N, C-alpha and C positions, 0 to 999 in steps of 0.2 A: 589677333591680337590672340584670339583662343589658343594658338596652339604656344605662348608663352604663359599664358594661364597655366595646361597641361603639364610643361617642363616642371613649372613651381612647384607643381602639387608632386611631382614626381617625386623632383627632389628634394620636397619637405618628409613623403616619407621614407627617402634615403635616411637622412638626418634621424629622424624618431625610429626608424629601426636599428640601426646604429646602436642610438643610446640606449635602447629599451633593450640590447643584447651584452651592453657592457654591466648593464644594470647587473643583469641576472646575472653575468661570470661574476661580479664584484658576489654579487649574493652568494653563490652556490660556494665560490671561493671562505669565505667566513665562515659559512655552514660542516664546509668540509677539513677548515683546521682548527673550530670548535673557535677564534678567536683570537683564542691564545697571543698568537703573535701582536695584537694589539689593545686587549684588555687583560693584562696583569695588574692583579690585585697589591702587589710586595714583591720588591727584587728578592729575586732567591739565594741565598747564605747560609750558612754553616747554620743547623740548628742546633739547639740546647736542651737538655734535656736535665733536668734536680729533681734526683732522687733520698726522700726521708731516709730517716733509719724508721725501720718496723716500732710500732710502741710495743713496750715488754708484757709478755703474757700473763694478765691479772691469774693472782695466785687464786689459789683454788681454796673455798671454807672450809672448814674442818667439819664432818660432817661429826653430830653427837654419838656416843653411842649409846643403844640401847640398852636401860638395866635388864642385868641377869634375870631371868625366871627363876624363883626361889626355888633349893632343891627339892625333891618329891619326898613325902615323909619316907622313914622309914618304916616296913611296915613289921 
């Protein structure tokens, strides 16, 4: 009876080892490909860009002219 018990443990270890290796391989594959194959946020398609016309430049405000200095009196 002990022979069957040892054989059963060996088979269980073999199966669990295979499961661990399969999970490790899947994780490695998903990390290596950034998961892009499985988790796409939106379908890719043509992109649309809308460009609005530029706003007109504001007109400069006129600078008031300084009054001319009075002429110096002639001697």
